[in-house]
N, C-alpha and C positions, 0 to 999 in steps of 0.2 A: 515186585509184587504186581500181579495182573489184577486190574480193577475194571469190571465191565462198565459199559457206558451209562446204564441206568444208575448204578451205584455212584459213579463219578458225578452225575448230575445232582443226585440227592446230596452228596457231600458238599458240593459247591453251593447249593441252595442253603444248607445249614450254615456253612461257613460265612455266607453273606447275610444271614438273618440277623438284623440289628438288635433284636430284643434278647439275644442270648449272649452271655459273657463268654470269654475265652475258655474258662474251665468247663462250662456247660457244653460248649461246642466240642471240646476235647473228649468228654465222656461219650457223647453221642457218636462222634467220629470213631472212637475206639471200639465201641460196641458194633457199629456198622461194619467195620473191617475185620471183625473176628472171623476166623476161618470156618468155625463149626459151632453147633449149638453148645457143645461141651466147653469151648473157649468162651462163649458168651456167658455161660453159667459161672465159669471160674472168674471172669472179669466182674460180673455182678456181685459175686461173693466177696471179692477183694474190695469193691466199692462200698458195699454194705458194712464190711468190717471197718473201713476208714470212717464212715459216717458214725458208726457206733462209738469209736474212739473219740471223735470230736464231741459227741453228745455227752459221753462220760466225763470228759475234761471240763465241759461247760457246767455240768451238774456239780462236779467236785469244786469248781471255782465258786459257784453260787453258794454251796453248802458252807465253804470256808468263809466267804465274805459276810454271810448272814449269821455267823457263829452258831450254826445249827448243830444239834446233837440229838440223840435218840429221845431224851426227855423233852426237848423243845418240840420235836416232831409229834410226840404223843399229845402234848398240849395243843398243838395246832390241829391235830386230827380229831381230838375228842373234847377239847375245851370250848368254852363259850367265848367267842371273840368279840362280841358286842360289849360296848361299855355300859355300865349300869346307869340308869337314869337318876339324875340328882334332883 
């Protein structure tokens, strides 16, 4: 794979940037080395699908841990959550 000098310098700068973790560096590196706009769009779509699956899993875990159901959600959305004064 031929990588031009500017791109190589950018990739080295990203790889040596201490505030980014390896996963973040990998995502940026992958997008930088995509051969075309179509490839970048495909990679972006794959990444967004991955993030959506992670968010769905976290929401499902929270739902289960909190024993939530539709009735409880209705109560939370429309009920009065303040305790009454005694």
